[in-house]
C-alpha positions, 0 to 999 in steps of 0.5 A: 671265194669264187663261185666254182670253189663255193659249189665244190665245197657246197657238194662236199658238204653235201655229203660230209654233213649228212654222214656226220649228222647221221652217226650223231643220230645213230648214237643218240637213238642208241641212247635212247633205246638202251642206255648206252653202248655197253647196254646194247653190246651186252644185250646182243652178246647174251643172245639166247643163253640164260644167266645165272641172275635169271635163273636165280630169279626163276628159282625165287618164284618157284620157292614162292609159289611153294611157301606162299602161293596166295602172294601171287594173287595179290596185284601190287605184289606181282607189279613189283615183281614185274618191275624186278624182272623188267631190269633184266629185260624179262616180263611176268605173266601168272594165270590161274585156272586158265585165266591170265591173272596178271600180264605185264604192260609190254606184252602183246595180248596175242602172246598171253593167248598162246602161252602153253597150257598148265603142265604142258612145260616146266622149266626153261624153253630157250626158243618159242615161237609165239605170234611171230616172235621169237621168245624165251619162256620160264614157266612153272606150274603150281597150285594156289591154296584154293587147289586151283592150277596156276602158271607163272611165266618169265618171258624174254626176247629171244632175238633181241637185235630183231627186236631192237631193229624193228623200232630202231631202224625205222627211226634211223631211217627217218632221221636220214631222210630228215637230215638230208632234206635239212642239210639239202635246204640250207645248202641250197638256200645259202647257195642261191642267196649268194648267187641270186641276190647279186643277179636280183641287184643287176637286174634292177639296175639294168631296168634303172638303166633302161628307164634312163636312171643313172644316178645309183650305185651298184653295191659289190658285196663279195670278191667272187665272179658275181661281185667282179661283174657288179663291179664291171657293170657299175663302172659301165654305168658310170662311164654311161653316165659320163657319156650321157652327161657329155652328150648333153653338154655337147647339146647344150653347148651347141645351142649356145654356140648357134644362139651366140653366133646368131646374135653376134652377126645379127648386130653388124648386119643389122648395122650394115643394112642400116648404113646401106639403107641410109646410102639408098634413101639419100640420107648420106647426102654428101661424098663425106657421109657416103665415105663415112658410111661406107668405111663403117660398112667395111669395119663391120665386115672386117669385124664379121670376117674376123668372127668366122675366122675366130669361129673356124680356129675354135671349131677345128681345135675342138675337133682336134683337126688343127695341125701344130708344128712343134719345135724347140724354141727359145721363148725369152727371145721369141717374146723379144722379136714378138714385142718388137714386131706388135709394139707399132699396133699397141702404140695406136691402141694407146698400149705400152707393153714391157717385158721381164725375165731373170736369167735362166733356161727358156727353151721350150716345145712351141708352135710359133704361130699358135703361140702368137694367136695366144699372145694376140688374144690375151694382150689384145683383150687386155688392152682393149678392157683396160679403162685408164688413158694409160694402158700398161701390160707387163709380160714376166717369164719364169722358168722351172725345171720342167716348164716355162711360165708366162704371166701377162699383167694388165692395169684394167679393172679386173674380173670378179672372182665369181666371174673368173672360172668362166672367162675362158668359156666360149662367148663369155664376156664379163659384160654382156652389153659387149659384143661385136660392136665392142671388137670382141668375138667372145672367143679370144681366150677360149681359143688360147686356152685350147692351144695351151692345153695342146702344147700339154701346158696350163692356162689360168687367170687371178684378179687381185683387188685393184691390180688388173687381170693376171694371166698365166699360161705355161709351156712344157721345157724341151730336152737340150 
């Protein structure tokens, strides 16, 4: 649910809930005060009118004072009589010789002191104002057995609603305030918690990021705007983490590149300096030795030139600055021409290359020059490190629905399974002792991988036990 909807529902609840609770509280207070709704309605409907039951009870008191006036001096009898009167919302006061003999607990003392004197009234007075109270009074004057004056009063509230309201509405008002306060507190608490918790998490996440900590997760706990913000923030954190890791990897690669270049250039330069010093110092003291030294210097210079050329190609591939000229090429015919062209060079190295292909469609999207570099790098690398007298290379072509596959097998020592994942990394050599002295730049397979990937293909290597190295790459097929 969105925050906007939750705020709308909260505002509606702020009105509806207090109203419902207020009605319930009012009902409960009525029940507490009057027993039930029927009681209070009957109480209001009677108003100031006497009832038959009240008149009967008054007449019973009149008879009692006439027949047994002595009972009206008995406190226990008067308490019992008062309880009966209270059931009809009436209170009893008995006065003897001008002094109050008995007064109901619910009556105010000021009211008893203001009651009419003996003989002043007799019978029923519907409205009498005593101490700012509107009362109905039954008064009966009689004589006790000792001849002293006695008066019995039956008092009831002449304004039941006023009396009820004086105690009921203050409590109802307090209840309303409590309901409003409680409703406001609860709704504010739940709303603020649903908003402040995600905000707090985002604040903590921003603090972690500012401290350089990116290895954590911002949890999405809702589907509202803040939940989406948390999700977006976590996505930003993840991308920032990947960017930081990539930047660190670039920095590591840059340092390794500089170190590798320095190492691979230092070896031939040191060798060239040694031979030049040998010529200068007269170590090469015959024309044959001088020619040999010069030939070695030339070979080392060519190795350096080859390394620089490979490095230049790799850098342009890495920066996506090397242009590709793709065209539709029949890979089978292309491989036939390529093996025929390179066979003479391989013969000098003692290598034998055979091409095998089943019938099929080998039309692919290829950059001819770049594919030639890939083949040169893979095959020359294989021939260079085959430790047998007879160096055999076998090329198998395969075709599938959407790609053409090229498998290059050699009969060399192969590569361990631990080293296989790294042979396409730049400057990686399975034998650390192999450097430019062995004729390798360490960039050949890395360049091959980049070129194949720019073609939209894949390249990988396998090394079955005692079966040499199998390098496989694929090229996307061309539409006819």
